[in-house]
Each structure stands twice: as C-alpha cells, then as structure tokens.
N, C-alpha and C positions, 0 to 999 in steps of 0.2 A: 388548664395547661398541664401536660405531662412532660416530666423532664426526659430529655433524650438520652439514650444509652449511647455511651461512647465506647468504641472498640479500638484498641491500639493495634495499628497495622504494622509499625516499624519504629524502632528506636535506633538512633544513631548516636554513638558515643565515641569519645577518643581517650587516649591515655598515653603516658610515657612509661614504657617497659624498661628501658635501658638508655645509655648515652649513644649506643650504636649497635647494630646487628650485622652480622655476616649473612646476608640473604641466600647466597648459594649453599652455604653450609646448612642453614635452617631448612631449605627446600630439600636437601638430601636426607634430612633426618625425620621430616615431618610428612606423613601420609596426607593426601588431599591437599598438598601445597603446590602451587604453580608460580614461578618466577620466571619472567622473561623481560629483562631490563629494556629490550628494543620495543616492546609493546606497551610497558607500564613500569614506573619506577618503584613499585612495591610488590611484595609477595602476596598472593591471594590464597587464603586458607579458608576451608569450609568445615563447619561442625554440624552434626546431625541432631544432637540431644543436649540442650535445646538448639533448635536450628539457628545458625548464625553464620555470617561471613565477616572475615578479618582482612584487613589490609594492613600488612606489616612493612614498615619502611626501614631502610638502613639507618635513619636517624635515632631509631629506638622507639619511635612513636607508632601507635597503632590506632586503627579506626575499626570500630565493630558496628555492624549493620545487620538487618534482618530479624532482630529480636523483637519479641512481642510484649515485653514488659521491662521496666527498670530493674525489677528484681532479677530477672534472667541475664540482664547485661552484667550484673555483678557476679553471677555464677559463671558465665562463659568467659569473662575477663580473668577471673581467678583460674578456671580450668586451663585455659591457654598459657597463662604464666606458669602454672605448675608443670604443664607438659613441656614447656621449654627449658624449664629448670631441670626436669628430669632427664633431659638430653645433655645437660652440662652447660647449658646456655645461661649466662648471668641475666637475671631479671629482678627489678625492684622488688622488695619484700612485699609491700602491700600497695600495688599500683592503683592510684586514685584515677577514677575516670570522670569525664564531663559530659553530660548529656548535651549534644549539639542540637538535636531535632527529634521531635516525636511527631510521627504521622498517625492520625486517628481518623475514624469515620463515624458518622452518625446519621440517623434518618429522622426527618422532621414528621414522617408519617402522612404526608399530603403532597399532592402535585403542586408545583409552583409556577407562577407566571413570571419568568425571569425579566422580560421587558418591563413589566410594571414595577418589579423590585429595583431594577437598575434606575429607573426614573425616580422612584420613591426615596431611594437611599441616596440620591445625588451622585455626582461623577468624581467627588474628591478621592474616595478611597475604592472606587469600583472600576474593574475593566470588564467590558462585556462585548465580545465580538463574535456572535454565534456562527458566523461564516468560517471563523478559524478554530474556535473551540466551544464545545456545547454547554460549558458551564460559565457562571458569572464568578470572577475573581474578586473577593472582598478582602481588603487589607484592614484588619483590626489594629488600632493604635496600642490599646492596653487590654490585655497582654499583647505583645507584638507578635501577631500570627497572621496566617493568611487562610481564609476559608473559601473552598471552592464550593459553589452553590449549584446544584443541578436541578432541572425541571422536575425530576422524579421525586425531589424532596431530600435526596441524599446529599450529604455534606462530606467533604474531606478537608481536614484541618492539618495544617503543616506549620512548622516553625516554632511549636511549643517546646519550652525547656522542661515543662512538668506536665503531668496529667491535668492538674488543676488549670493550667494555662488553656489546654484544649477545651476542657469543660466550660470554662468561663467564656471562651470564644463562641462555643456553640450556643449558649445561653443568650449572648449578646446578639447574635444573628436571629435567634428564635424570637426574642423580645422585640427587635426592630422590624421583622417581618410582620409579626403579629400587630404591632403598633400601627402599620400601614394598611391593616385589615386584609392581608394576603396569605394568611395562613389559617 
C-alpha cells in the first residue's frame, strides 16, 4: 500500500482586523477592491502573489480564500493588514486567523466501483445518487470531514481544519476500501 499524496486546493480562514471598517473608504483606496452593498454585504479584494481573495466586512472581520497553504494564509493576511495600515486604516497589530476549511485532493491510483463501495461501507455515512452527482459522499466522523470519492479513484476532502485532518481522512477511506477488497 502506498500512501496517497495530498494536494491542498484551497484554504479558507477568517480573522478580526478591527471593530469596524468603512468599506466605501477602503474601496476608494484599494486597487482590485469591489464593494456593492446591493449585491453583497462585504468588499471583495483580490491579491495575485500569493493568489488569494478576501471578503472584508464592515464588522472588521475578514474571510480569506483561494490560498493553497496555511503558511500562505499567514502571509496574505499580514500583507493585507499592512496594506490597510499604510492607508491610515486602523487594523489589529497581529490579527489572529482561524482556519475554517481546507479542501484537498488525492488519488488512490485505481478505478473504483462506487456501487460496491456504497454497499460495502453501509448507508450510515454515505450519500450516493449517481443520477444527481457522479461521486460518492462519505462523511468521516473523526476527524470530522467529508470525502468525495469518484470512480476514477480521485478524492476530494473538505471540512478539515488541518492538513493532518485531510491526510487522516484519506487514509481512513483507503483502508476501508482496501478492507472491502475494492482497491
């Protein structure tokens, strides 16, 4: 058995930058920022290096998404905080962020019979309706994540708070499918 290589596709994190923000003011000062309160209650801001998107809310909270690693989350959050400070906007000194979700992918390296897997794993933690979605949805209890299993052998893991959560989820799925003799 070879261990699957996990690739982080997206990290979503949030942080509190301030008690409140003047979003029209920030939009006027920040390139690549869009704020239309009639369409969305937050300001949308894109960075290119590293690639990330921010939702900045009037409450002083931000959501960061599109980043490919936890280390990059720290970098982009600090960069945006510094950029806002340089415009005279008050921002917490060291904004702490919380990882809300890591989306990762893996490949088991083999075609899978999803019907047999669905039957073998039982229906408690499985959703499989091939007419509606081509993958099997498997809810893992510990760590609390969701793994999408596709007939190609590819997996998408979501809901992890750490990379370790995602890795454990993939190994649980691998062991269970191997235990059924289906891998």
